DOMARKOL-596131 format. One record per residue (C-alpha): residue number from 1; x, y, z. Coordinates in nm, 3 decimals, decimal comma. Each point is the difference from the previous one (the first is absolute). Example, Ala and Ser with C-alpha at 12.3 -4.5 7.8 and 13.67 -1.06 7.14 Angstrom:
BEGIN
<node drenmar="1" east="1,230" north="-0,450" up="0,780"/>
<node drenmar="2" east="0,137" north="0,344" up="-0,066"/>
// end
This chain:
BEGIN
<node drenmar="1" east="0,001" north="-0,001" up="0,004"/>
<node drenmar="2" east="0,128" north="0,347" up="-0,096"/>
<node drenmar="3" east="0,110" north="0,229" up="0,285"/>
<node drenmar="4" east="-0,212" north="0,318" up="0,035"/>
<node drenmar="5" east="0,190" north="0,329" up="0,042"/>
<node drenmar="6" east="-0,150" north="0,316" up="0,136"/>
<node drenmar="7" east="0,158" north="0,234" up="-0,250"/>
<node drenmar="8" east="-0,052" north="0,344" up="0,143"/>
<node drenmar="9" east="-0,192" north="-0,041" up="0,312"/>
<node drenmar="10" east="-0,321" north="0,123" up="-0,177"/>
<node drenmar="11" east="-0,153" north="-0,307" up="-0,089"/>
<node drenmar="12" east="0,188" north="-0,069" up="-0,339"/>
<node drenmar="13" east="0,111" north="-0,340" up="0,016"/>
<node drenmar="14" east="0,242" north="-0,211" up="-0,233"/>
<node drenmar="15" east="0,040" north="-0,359" up="-0,019"/>
<node drenmar="16" east="0,354" north="-0,147" up="-0,022"/>
<node drenmar="17" east="0,033" north="-0,181" up="-0,321"/>
<node drenmar="18" east="0,085" north="-0,378" up="-0,009"/>
<node drenmar="19" east="0,355" north="0,077" up="-0,141"/>
<node drenmar="20" east="0,089" north="0,160" up="0,330"/>
<node drenmar="21" east="-0,035" north="-0,326" up="0,209"/>
<node drenmar="22" east="0,318" north="-0,095" up="0,181"/>
<node drenmar="23" east="0,132" north="-0,327" up="0,148"/>
<node drenmar="24" east="-0,025" north="-0,047" up="0,373"/>
<node drenmar="25" east="0,315" north="-0,023" up="0,199"/>
<node drenmar="26" east="0,089" north="-0,379" up="0,040"/>
<node drenmar="27" east="0,275" north="-0,266" up="-0,030"/>
<node drenmar="28" east="0,331" north="-0,074" up="0,185"/>
<node drenmar="29" east="0,203" north="0,284" up="-0,151"/>
<node drenmar="30" east="-0,263" north="0,255" up="0,090"/>
<node drenmar="31" east="0,012" north="-0,134" up="0,368"/>
<node drenmar="32" east="0,387" north="0,029" up="-0,007"/>
<node drenmar="33" east="-0,006" north="0,362" up="-0,106"/>
<node drenmar="34" east="-0,267" north="0,093" up="0,236"/>
<node drenmar="35" east="0,208" north="-0,152" up="0,272"/>
<node drenmar="36" east="0,311" north="0,178" up="-0,081"/>
<node drenmar="37" east="-0,176" north="0,332" up="-0,034"/>
<node drenmar="38" east="-0,176" north="-0,052" up="0,344"/>
<node drenmar="39" east="0,330" north="-0,128" up="0,178"/>
<node drenmar="40" east="0,204" north="0,283" up="-0,119"/>
<node drenmar="41" east="-0,261" north="0,274" up="0,042"/>
<node drenmar="42" east="0,053" north="0,103" up="-0,354"/>
<node drenmar="43" east="-0,211" north="0,237" up="-0,206"/>
<node drenmar="44" east="-0,106" north="-0,097" up="-0,351"/>
<node drenmar="45" east="-0,190" north="0,217" up="-0,254"/>
<node drenmar="46" east="-0,183" north="-0,313" up="-0,077"/>
<node drenmar="47" east="-0,195" north="0,035" up="0,333"/>
<node drenmar="48" east="0,027" north="0,372" up="0,043"/>
<node drenmar="49" east="-0,117" north="0,072" up="-0,330"/>
<node drenmar="50" east="-0,270" north="-0,263" up="-0,010"/>
<node drenmar="51" east="0,148" north="-0,144" up="-0,328"/>
<node drenmar="52" east="-0,243" north="-0,246" up="-0,166"/>
<node drenmar="53" east="0,289" north="-0,226" up="-0,113"/>
<node drenmar="54" east="0,123" north="-0,077" up="0,350"/>
<node drenmar="55" east="-0,127" north="-0,357" up="-0,002"/>
<node drenmar="56" east="0,161" north="-0,070" up="-0,347"/>
<node drenmar="57" east="0,324" north="0,154" up="0,075"/>
<node drenmar="58" east="0,062" north="-0,127" up="0,351"/>
<node drenmar="59" east="-0,130" north="-0,337" up="-0,122"/>
<node drenmar="60" east="0,303" north="0,017" up="-0,238"/>
<node drenmar="61" east="0,238" north="0,090" up="0,296"/>
<node drenmar="62" east="0,054" north="0,358" up="-0,098"/>
<node drenmar="63" east="-0,100" north="0,324" up="0,176"/>
<node drenmar="64" east="0,074" north="0,375" up="-0,040"/>
<node drenmar="65" east="0,153" north="0,123" up="0,331"/>
<node drenmar="66" east="-0,067" north="0,360" up="0,120"/>
<node drenmar="67" east="0,254" north="0,176" up="0,197"/>
<node drenmar="68" east="0,011" north="0,301" up="0,231"/>
<node drenmar="69" east="-0,321" north="-0,096" up="0,185"/>
<node drenmar="70" east="-0,373" north="-0,036" up="-0,099"/>
<node drenmar="71" east="-0,113" north="0,367" up="0,059"/>
<node drenmar="72" east="0,043" north="0,242" up="-0,280"/>
<node drenmar="73" east="0,048" north="0,375" up="0,019"/>
<node drenmar="74" east="-0,216" north="0,060" up="-0,296"/>
<node drenmar="75" east="-0,377" north="-0,050" up="-0,057"/>
<node drenmar="76" east="-0,071" north="-0,112" up="-0,349"/>
<node drenmar="77" east="-0,342" north="-0,059" up="-0,098"/>
<node drenmar="78" east="0,038" north="-0,340" up="-0,143"/>
<node drenmar="79" east="0,234" north="-0,168" up="0,259"/>
<node drenmar="80" east="-0,087" north="-0,232" up="0,277"/>
<node drenmar="81" east="0,312" north="0,054" up="0,204"/>
<node drenmar="82" east="-0,050" north="0,188" up="0,326"/>
<node drenmar="83" east="0,081" north="0,369" up="-0,002"/>
<node drenmar="84" east="0,118" north="0,188" up="0,315"/>
<node drenmar="85" east="0,323" north="0,038" up="0,210"/>
<node drenmar="86" east="0,231" north="-0,278" up="-0,053"/>
<node drenmar="87" east="0,183" north="-0,187" up="0,256"/>
<node drenmar="88" east="0,370" north="0,035" up="0,040"/>
<node drenmar="89" east="0,215" north="-0,162" up="-0,248"/>
<node drenmar="90" east="0,094" north="-0,360" up="0,073"/>
<node drenmar="91" east="0,374" north="-0,017" up="-0,054"/>
<node drenmar="92" east="-0,015" north="-0,368" up="0,020"/>
<node drenmar="93" east="-0,245" north="-0,027" up="-0,298"/>
<node drenmar="94" east="0,253" north="-0,047" up="-0,279"/>
<node drenmar="95" east="0,129" north="-0,312" up="0,159"/>
<node drenmar="96" east="-0,338" north="-0,129" up="0,072"/>
<node drenmar="97" east="-0,106" north="0,039" up="-0,360"/>
<node drenmar="98" east="0,329" north="-0,155" up="-0,135"/>
<node drenmar="99" east="-0,038" north="-0,299" up="0,253"/>
<node drenmar="100" east="-0,352" north="-0,076" up="-0,137"/>
<node drenmar="101" east="0,099" north="0,048" up="-0,355"/>
<node drenmar="102" east="0,285" north="-0,263" up="0,069"/>
<node drenmar="103" east="-0,239" north="-0,225" up="0,193"/>
<node drenmar="104" east="-0,262" north="-0,003" up="-0,268"/>
<node drenmar="105" east="0,251" north="-0,070" up="-0,284"/>
<node drenmar="106" east="-0,117" north="0,311" up="-0,182"/>
<node drenmar="107" east="0,152" north="0,029" up="-0,354"/>
<node drenmar="108" east="-0,132" north="0,342" up="-0,086"/>
<node drenmar="109" east="-0,105" north="0,231" up="0,307"/>
<node drenmar="110" east="-0,226" north="0,297" up="-0,036"/>
<node drenmar="111" east="0,046" north="0,269" up="0,271"/>
<node drenmar="112" east="-0,222" north="0,310" up="0,049"/>
<node drenmar="113" east="-0,068" north="0,257" up="0,257"/>
<node drenmar="114" east="-0,228" north="0,243" up="0,143"/>
<node drenmar="115" east="0,055" north="0,369" up="-0,040"/>
<node drenmar="116" east="0,217" north="0,132" up="0,283"/>
<node drenmar="117" east="-0,012" north="0,365" up="-0,062"/>
<node drenmar="118" east="0,076" north="0,047" up="0,367"/>
<node drenmar="119" east="0,354" north="-0,128" up="-0,038"/>
<node drenmar="120" east="0,278" north="0,229" up="-0,126"/>
<node drenmar="121" east="0,132" north="-0,286" up="-0,234"/>
<node drenmar="122" east="-0,352" north="-0,096" up="-0,095"/>
<node drenmar="123" east="0,095" north="-0,354" up="0,121"/>
<node drenmar="124" east="0,282" north="-0,016" up="-0,255"/>
<node drenmar="125" east="0,263" north="-0,138" up="0,262"/>
<node drenmar="126" east="-0,257" north="-0,302" up="0,088"/>
<node drenmar="127" east="-0,048" north="-0,062" up="-0,373"/>
<node drenmar="128" east="0,378" north="-0,027" up="-0,060"/>
<node drenmar="129" east="0,065" north="-0,204" up="0,305"/>
<node drenmar="130" east="-0,289" north="-0,251" up="-0,097"/>
<node drenmar="131" east="0,127" north="-0,048" up="-0,354"/>
<node drenmar="132" east="0,352" north="-0,063" up="0,133"/>
<node drenmar="133" east="-0,116" north="-0,231" up="0,253"/>
<node drenmar="134" east="-0,192" north="-0,210" up="-0,242"/>
<node drenmar="135" east="0,293" north="-0,008" up="-0,236"/>
<node drenmar="136" east="0,236" north="-0,112" up="0,277"/>
<node drenmar="137" east="-0,218" north="-0,278" up="0,106"/>
<node drenmar="138" east="-0,147" north="-0,102" up="-0,318"/>
<node drenmar="139" east="0,251" north="0,098" up="-0,277"/>
<node drenmar="140" east="-0,184" north="-0,165" up="-0,284"/>
<node drenmar="141" east="-0,340" north="0,168" up="0,078"/>
<node drenmar="142" east="-0,088" north="0,278" up="-0,231"/>
<node drenmar="143" east="-0,175" north="0,307" up="0,121"/>
<node drenmar="144" east="-0,287" north="0,228" up="-0,103"/>
<node drenmar="145" east="-0,060" north="0,311" up="0,204"/>
<node drenmar="146" east="-0,325" north="0,179" up="-0,019"/>
<node drenmar="147" east="0,085" north="0,346" up="0,129"/>
<node drenmar="148" east="-0,181" north="0,318" up="0,112"/>
<node drenmar="149" east="0,094" north="0,343" up="-0,147"/>
<node drenmar="150" east="0,209" north="0,112" up="0,299"/>
<node drenmar="151" east="-0,189" north="0,322" up="-0,022"/>
<node drenmar="152" east="0,231" north="0,109" up="-0,285"/>
<node drenmar="153" east="0,324" north="-0,021" up="0,212"/>
<node drenmar="154" east="0,218" north="-0,118" up="-0,280"/>
<node drenmar="155" east="0,289" north="-0,077" up="0,253"/>
<node drenmar="156" east="-0,220" north="-0,265" up="0,164"/>
<node drenmar="157" east="-0,099" north="-0,141" up="-0,330"/>
<node drenmar="158" east="0,362" north="-0,038" up="-0,102"/>
<node drenmar="159" east="0,052" north="-0,228" up="0,302"/>
<node drenmar="160" east="-0,226" north="-0,255" up="-0,185"/>
<node drenmar="161" east="0,197" north="0,054" up="-0,334"/>
<node drenmar="162" east="0,317" north="-0,058" up="0,191"/>
<node drenmar="163" east="-0,088" north="-0,355" up="0,118"/>
<node drenmar="164" east="-0,138" north="-0,078" up="-0,341"/>
<node drenmar="165" east="-0,289" north="-0,250" up="0,039"/>
<node drenmar="166" east="-0,077" north="-0,202" up="-0,318"/>
<node drenmar="167" east="-0,318" north="0,183" up="-0,044"/>
<node drenmar="168" east="-0,131" north="0,324" up="0,145"/>
<node drenmar="169" east="-0,356" north="0,073" up="-0,009"/>
<node drenmar="170" east="-0,195" north="0,325" up="0,085"/>
<node drenmar="171" east="-0,376" north="0,007" up="-0,069"/>
<node drenmar="172" east="-0,173" north="0,291" up="-0,170"/>
<node drenmar="173" east="-0,329" north="-0,169" up="0,104"/>
<node drenmar="174" east="-0,226" north="0,222" up="-0,203"/>
<node drenmar="175" east="-0,043" north="0,253" up="-0,275"/>
<node drenmar="176" east="0,113" north="0,363" up="0,031"/>
<node drenmar="177" east="-0,353" north="0,142" up="0,058"/>
<node drenmar="178" east="-0,076" north="-0,248" up="0,281"/>
<node drenmar="179" east="0,333" north="0,019" up="0,185"/>
<node drenmar="180" east="-0,103" north="0,265" up="0,253"/>
<node drenmar="181" east="-0,306" north="-0,190" up="0,095"/>
<node drenmar="182" east="0,147" north="-0,344" up="-0,016"/>
<node drenmar="183" east="0,360" north="0,053" up="0,144"/>
<node drenmar="184" east="-0,068" north="0,341" up="0,197"/>
<node drenmar="185" east="0,354" north="0,080" up="0,108"/>
<node drenmar="186" east="0,178" north="-0,130" up="-0,294"/>
<node drenmar="187" east="0,063" north="0,173" up="-0,351"/>
<node drenmar="188" east="-0,029" north="-0,144" up="-0,333"/>
<node drenmar="189" east="0,298" north="0,167" up="-0,144"/>
<node drenmar="190" east="0,217" north="-0,062" up="0,326"/>
<node drenmar="191" east="-0,074" north="-0,366" up="-0,072"/>
<node drenmar="192" east="0,103" north="0,020" up="-0,358"/>
<node drenmar="193" east="0,319" north="0,159" up="0,112"/>
<node drenmar="194" east="0,075" north="-0,276" up="0,245"/>
<node drenmar="195" east="-0,036" north="-0,252" up="-0,288"/>
<node drenmar="196" east="0,220" north="0,229" up="-0,221"/>
<node drenmar="197" east="0,281" north="0,017" up="0,253"/>
<node drenmar="198" east="-0,015" north="-0,373" up="0,068"/>
<node drenmar="199" east="0,045" north="-0,068" up="-0,359"/>
<node drenmar="200" east="0,280" north="0,261" up="-0,033"/>
<node drenmar="201" east="0,163" north="-0,190" up="0,290"/>
<node drenmar="202" east="0,003" north="-0,318" up="-0,198"/>
<node drenmar="203" east="-0,284" north="-0,173" up="0,162"/>
<node drenmar="204" east="-0,258" north="-0,221" up="-0,172"/>
<node drenmar="205" east="-0,322" north="0,176" up="0,088"/>
<node drenmar="206" east="-0,355" north="-0,086" up="0,053"/>
<node drenmar="207" east="-0,336" north="0,173" up="0,070"/>
<node drenmar="208" east="-0,365" north="-0,090" up="0,053"/>
<node drenmar="209" east="-0,339" north="0,158" up="-0,047"/>
<node drenmar="210" east="-0,354" north="-0,084" up="0,114"/>
<node drenmar="211" east="-0,318" north="0,019" up="-0,203"/>
<node drenmar="212" east="-0,358" north="0,060" up="0,109"/>
<node drenmar="213" east="0,034" north="0,324" up="0,164"/>
<node drenmar="214" east="-0,169" north="0,206" up="-0,272"/>
<node drenmar="215" east="0,292" north="0,049" up="-0,246"/>
<node drenmar="216" east="-0,065" north="-0,002" up="-0,372"/>
<node drenmar="217" east="0,158" north="-0,234" up="-0,259"/>
<node drenmar="218" east="0,172" north="0,316" up="-0,146"/>
<node drenmar="219" east="0,144" north="0,078" up="0,352"/>
<node drenmar="220" east="0,126" north="-0,347" up="0,047"/>
<node drenmar="221" east="0,172" north="0,002" up="-0,329"/>
<node drenmar="222" east="0,154" north="0,350" up="0,078"/>
<node drenmar="223" east="0,132" north="-0,151" up="0,327"/>
<node drenmar="224" east="0,154" north="-0,302" up="-0,163"/>
<node drenmar="225" east="0,175" north="0,250" up="-0,231"/>
<node drenmar="226" east="0,132" north="0,212" up="0,275"/>
<node drenmar="227" east="0,147" north="-0,322" up="0,158"/>
<node drenmar="228" east="0,163" north="-0,077" up="-0,323"/>
<node drenmar="229" east="0,128" north="0,341" up="-0,039"/>
<node drenmar="230" east="0,223" north="-0,057" up="0,306"/>
<node drenmar="231" east="0,101" north="-0,348" up="-0,154"/>
<node drenmar="232" east="-0,187" north="-0,217" up="0,267"/>
<node drenmar="233" east="0,064" north="-0,357" up="-0,090"/>
<node drenmar="234" east="-0,289" north="-0,179" up="0,177"/>
<node drenmar="235" east="-0,358" north="0,100" up="0,053"/>
<node drenmar="236" east="-0,274" north="-0,171" up="0,209"/>
<node drenmar="237" east="-0,371" north="0,096" up="-0,044"/>
<node drenmar="238" east="-0,274" north="-0,134" up="0,238"/>
<node drenmar="239" east="-0,348" north="0,075" up="0,126"/>
<node drenmar="240" east="-0,047" north="0,220" up="0,289"/>
<node drenmar="241" east="-0,191" north="-0,169" up="0,294"/>
<node drenmar="242" east="-0,141" north="0,221" up="0,262"/>
<node drenmar="243" east="0,137" north="-0,122" up="0,330"/>
<node drenmar="244" east="-0,264" north="0,146" up="0,233"/>
<node drenmar="245" east="-0,310" north="0,239" up="-0,026"/>
<node drenmar="246" east="0,243" north="0,284" up="0,109"/>
<node drenmar="247" east="0,224" north="-0,029" up="-0,309"/>
<node drenmar="248" east="-0,064" north="0,115" up="-0,364"/>
<node drenmar="249" east="-0,304" north="-0,168" up="-0,150"/>
<node drenmar="250" east="0,036" north="-0,216" up="-0,323"/>
<node drenmar="251" east="-0,112" north="0,178" up="-0,302"/>
<node drenmar="252" east="0,001" north="-0,320" up="-0,213"/>
<node drenmar="253" east="0,111" north="-0,344" up="-0,026"/>
<node drenmar="254" east="0,247" north="-0,022" up="-0,314"/>
<node drenmar="255" east="-0,053" north="-0,308" up="-0,214"/>
<node drenmar="256" east="0,278" north="-0,251" up="-0,061"/>
<node drenmar="257" east="-0,027" north="0,085" up="-0,371"/>
<node drenmar="258" east="0,090" north="0,357" up="0,058"/>
<node drenmar="259" east="0,285" north="-0,109" up="0,223"/>
<node drenmar="260" east="0,126" north="-0,191" up="-0,278"/>
<node drenmar="261" east="-0,028" north="0,291" up="-0,250"/>
<node drenmar="262" east="0,208" north="0,205" up="0,249"/>
<node drenmar="263" east="0,261" north="-0,267" up="0,001"/>
<node drenmar="264" east="0,029" north="-0,008" up="-0,387"/>
<node drenmar="265" east="0,011" north="0,392" up="-0,003"/>
<node drenmar="266" east="0,272" north="-0,009" up="0,258"/>
<node drenmar="267" east="0,220" north="-0,251" up="-0,170"/>
<node drenmar="268" east="-0,046" north="0,200" up="-0,336"/>
<node drenmar="269" east="0,116" north="0,311" up="0,197"/>
<node drenmar="270" east="0,328" north="-0,175" up="0,083"/>
<node drenmar="271" east="-0,048" north="-0,130" up="0,362"/>
<node drenmar="272" east="0,207" north="-0,320" up="0,034"/>
<node drenmar="273" east="-0,262" north="-0,156" up="0,219"/>
<node drenmar="274" east="-0,361" north="0,066" up="0,078"/>
<node drenmar="275" east="-0,205" north="-0,173" up="0,240"/>
<node drenmar="276" east="-0,367" north="0,101" up="-0,034"/>
<node drenmar="277" east="-0,299" north="-0,162" up="0,158"/>
<node drenmar="278" east="-0,272" north="0,057" up="0,243"/>
<node drenmar="279" east="0,180" north="-0,163" up="0,292"/>
<node drenmar="280" east="0,353" north="0,125" up="-0,097"/>
<node drenmar="281" east="0,178" north="0,187" up="0,277"/>
<node drenmar="282" east="0,357" north="0,151" up="0,010"/>
<node drenmar="283" east="0,189" north="-0,309" up="0,112"/>
<node drenmar="284" east="-0,243" north="-0,267" up="-0,179"/>
<node drenmar="285" east="0,225" north="-0,239" up="-0,185"/>
<node drenmar="286" east="0,289" north="0,215" up="0,082"/>
<node drenmar="287" east="0,258" north="-0,273" up="-0,067"/>
<node drenmar="288" east="-0,100" north="0,006" up="-0,374"/>
<node drenmar="289" east="0,109" north="0,366" up="-0,018"/>
<node drenmar="290" east="0,376" north="-0,086" up="0,013"/>
<node drenmar="291" east="0,121" north="-0,010" up="-0,358"/>
// end
C-alpha cells in the first residue's frame, strides 16, 4: 500500500509511488554494521539523514560515517540531521572511525560531516586526522570525503586537498533559484567555487542534487551545466523525501523515466559517471565511482 504524505499541512496529500519502496534492514552483515556503530558510538549519515538505502548498504557491509558529531550548525530545509549547538569535538573520533573501517574490512570508505561553523578550522583538523588514521590502519582502503563548504574559508578547504582523498564530494543539492530556501546558510556560487578549487587542486570531484522541490527541467539542466563548467567528474541525482512535517514539502515525485533522461543528458554533457534514480543518494554505489 502506498504511503500517504501530507504535503503542505493544508490537506493536500500525495501518495508515495511504488518505485520508492525500499528493502527492510535484515541479514548478518546488517547486524554486524549495526553492532559496530552502536559499540563505538559512531554517527552515520545513514541514520542521521534517514537514508532510504540504509538496509541495502548496511546489508552489504558498507556505511557512510559522519564525523564531528551529529548536531549541525546549519538548518537546511531538507535535512534530517539535528540543528543546534554541537558538542565538543571528540579528539578520539579519527581513531574510532579508522578502527571500525579496519574491523569491517571496508574497501572504499565514505566520510561526511555536519557543518561546524562554530570551529575556527571548520572541522578541517579532524577531517585530516580521520583520513590519515584510516590510511594508517587500512592502507588499501580508498576514500571519498563528502565535505561542507567551510563557509568559504579556503585555507580550511586546502586541508582536504592536502590529504588528497581519492574522491572529494560537495553537494550543490538544488537549483540556484531554490538554494536560499533549501540550504538557507549556503550559497550556490560558493559551492561551485568549492568544486572549482578542488578540481584546481587535482581532486576527482563529485556533486549531487535532489529533485522534487519545485525545480523546472530547464533549471535542472542549467544546474548540471554549471557543475560541468567547474569540471565536476561525478554527478548523483535523487528524489527529495521529506524527513518530517517540519521540513520542506515534496512538490512532486519524479518518475524513473525522467531520472534516466537526466542521466543520458549528464553523460552527453561530459560527466564521467552519473548515478540517477529516485532512491539515489550521495554515497549510493560510491565504490563504483572510482575509475
